[in-house]
FIMARKOL-942159 format. One record per residue (C-alpha): residue in three letters; y, x, z. Coordinates in steps of 0.05 Angstrom, whole numbers, plus 5000, padded with zeros to 4 digits. Layout:
ALAYXZ/...
END
This chain:
MET367015684447/LEU368016424471/THR366616984425/MET361117454453/THR363018164472/LYS359918674429/ILE357019274468/ASP356119934431/LEU351720494460/ILE353121224451/THR346621634459/GLY344522374456/ILE341222884497/LEU344923304550/GLY350923674520/ALA350823324451/GLY358123164452/LYS358022414472/THR364522414510/THR368622764459/PHE366622264409/LEU367121704453/ARG374821844462/GLU376121864387/TYR371921204377/ALA375220844434/GLN382121024407/TYR380420734341/HIS378720054372/LEU385120104412/ARG388820234346/GLN385719594318/GLY389019194377/GLU382719074413/ARG381719004485/ILE375919474507/ALA372219754566/LEU369120424571/LEU362620454614/GLU360221134642/ASN353121024664/ASP350321624701/PHE344921794751/GLY349522294786/ALA354222224843/VAL359922534809/ASN362022374736/VAL366222894704/ASP365922534636/MET369621944668/MET375022414694/MET375822624619/LEU376921914599/HIS381521714653/ASP387821784612/LEU385521244566/ALA385820734621/SER391220174606/ASP391819444604/ARG387619434541/CYS382719974561/ALA378619934628/VAL374620564647/GLU368820424694/MET362620794717/ILE355920694748/SER353621284791/GLY349121514846/CYS343021124871/GLY337321604852/ASP332321004857/PRO331920724784/ASN331320024807/CYS337620054846/HIS340920404789/ARG339019854741/ARG341519314790/ARG348519684795/PHE348219694717/ARG347118964713/THR352418794766/GLN357519234728/LEU356018844663/ILE357018174698/ALA363818404723/LEU365618634651/GLY362817994619/MET367417554660/GLN373317924636/HIS371517754560/PHE373318424533/ASP372618494454/ARG368119074460/VAL364819494515/ILE363020214495/MET357720544541/GLU355621254546/PRO349521344590/SER346722004618/GLY343422494569/ILE337022254606/TYR336221524591/ASP331020994583/MET332920564524/ASP328919964550/GLU333819914608/PHE339419774558/PHE335719204520/ASP331918894574/THR338418844618/LEU342118504560/TYR336817984552/GLU337517724622/PRO342017154637/PRO347817084641/LEU348917754603/ASP345217464543/ARG350816904534/TRP356417434543/PHE354118014504/GLU351318224436/VAL349218894419/GLY354119224366/SER352319954344/ILE347820454372/LEU350321104354/THR346621774369/ILE349922454374/ALA346123094359/ASP348923814366/ALA348424174301/GLY347224804343/MET341424534384/ALA334924954389/GLU329924844337/VAL324324774393/LEU326024404456/SER321824264517/GLU316423714510/GLN320923254552/MET327523404515/GLU323623284449/TYR321822604476/LEU328722444496/LEU331422684428/GLY326622184390/SER327121634440/GLU334421614442/ALA335421624365/ALA329821154349/CYS334020534349/CYS341020814326/GLY344620504273/ARG347821184251/LEU346421904271/LEU352622324279/ILE352323104277/SER356923444328/LYS359624144336/LEU358924344262/SER363924884273/THR359025244320/VAL354125364263/SER354525784199/GLU351425304153/ALA354824814109/PRO355424094137/ASP350123834090/ALA345024374106/ALA346324304182/ALA345123574177/ALA338823634137/ARG336124104188/VAL338023674248/LEU335423054211/ALA328523404203/HIS328323594275/ILE329622884299/ASN324022614252/ARG319223134279/ALA320922844347/LEU319922154326/THR313222334297/GLY311722664366/ILE312821974402/GLN308921594352/CYS314921204326/ASP314320974253/ARG321521024239/ARG324021574201/LEU331621714193/GLN334221834118/ALA340222224096/GLY344121584089/ASP343421444165/VAL347222104177/LEU354522254185/ALA356622984191/ALA363823164199/GLU368423414252/TRP370922874299/SER378323034277/ALA376522914207/LEU373722204213/THR378221674182/ASP379220974204/ALA374620744151/ASP369221194180/PHE370420854245/ALA369920174217/SER363420354185/LEU360420624250/SER362619984286/ALA358619564236/ALA352620064237/GLY348619614281/TYR341819834308/ARG334219804291/ARG328719574338/ALA323520154336/SER317620214379/TYR314820884406/ILE309821124460/LYS313821214528/GLN311221924548/PHE315722014607/ARG320021564654/ALA327521764665/GLU326221934736/THR320922394724/ILE323922814671/HIS323823554699/SER330823714670/ALA335423684733/VAL342723624750/HIS346024004808/TYR352723924835/PHE356924504864/MET362824254900/HIS369424514934/ILE370425084886/ALA376825524880/VAL376326124837/PRO382026534801/GLU382726284732/ALA381827004703/GLU374727024734/ILE372126364712/PRO369526564643/GLN366027154673/MET363026744728/ILE360626194681/ALA357526744637/ASP354027064692/ILE350526414713/LEU348726244639/GLN345726924627/ASP342027034691/PRO334926794676/ALA333626724752/CYS338426134750/GLY333625734707/LYS334225494637/ILE341625224636/PHE343424784578/ARG350324614600/ILE355124724658/LYS361124244659/GLY366223994710/SER373424164729/LEU376624714774/PRO383624734803/ALA388625114760/GLU393625604789/ASP399625144768/GLY397024584812/GLY393424224753/TRP386124214731/LEU382024584683/LYS376424224643/ILE370024654639/ASN365224544585/ALA359825154575/THR353325294539/ALA349825914524/ASP353625944457/LYS360625734477/THR365125634538/GLU371225174534/ILE376325174586/ALA382324704576/PRO387524334617/VAL386023634638/MET390423084671/LYS385822944734/GLY379923304763/GLN375523464820/ALA373224154844/VAL365924104819/LEU361524444769/ILE354924094746/ALA349424514721/ILE344124174675/GLY337624484654/ASP330424584667/ASP327624934728/ILE334125074756/ASP334725514820/ARG340525244858/ALA340825784911/ARG341426324856/ILE347125964827/ASP350025884900/GLU350226684902/HIS354326734835/LEU359426174859/LYS360026434931/ALA361627124909/ARG368126844879/ASN369726214913/THR375326204964/ASP374125464989/PRO370525525058/GLU368024775046/TYR363324984988/VAL357124554985/SER351524484932/ILE346823904923/
END
């Protein structure tokens, strides 16, 4: 009898730090000798997070993605098809990172369908929450915050270095925020301090990762206030961008600080470097990270509410030297 493949889900709202954690978590399982697959599940046509995981690909680590197809039913069919393909390969574990705008029912409902119900079993659901997230989010983002944490086996607090509080104080504040969000969606579950892990990813030990791998999940019910496809938070893609490296930080800052661009939570992507390589871009209102990456694609992705794409176009076109620039 074949052993079922465990499938772990890494949830968290836009910009929480899911991909950075996933890298560390995947490397732990590879150190244990497991054969794993990483599945990036995104509504967008371009998945920059997958580019950031590409270097993990090997004969023991497949890196796959589901993208595009704005129709939710089409997207679910692609999700199911990809899981069938992975199930037939009998991995020890599949680790899935969905978009920050995700309907948890899609995950459970799909895994209950044959033949997936014979191949996969839910392992751990781990939710990532940014220590520096705003205390008050939009109604839709509060819904996503609660719904994506409702079933988690553990809550992990990310980006602790960006806040001035001690880790325990930051964890207590974020925990209280998530419990308020759970109240808002009429969920009976309340997370407890024992459900929380607050540490820098680099400080996590193999014992921590083993505990997370065994964290499991909880089935919790809540009122579905929004559908994923009707969330106002939008994602826009700006492609074929070539900007001098020295100008990139100011260009990103100009966009984030311009209220006419909308309420932007995050800008991520990759841009060509002057040495022929690529630069990974990950920026919020509080911090901009620019670092070398092995592979890339000339694209920036803006995530936020009420984004004015034309206004962002103005900022990018003022510095861009690629005549094939396009935004969608």
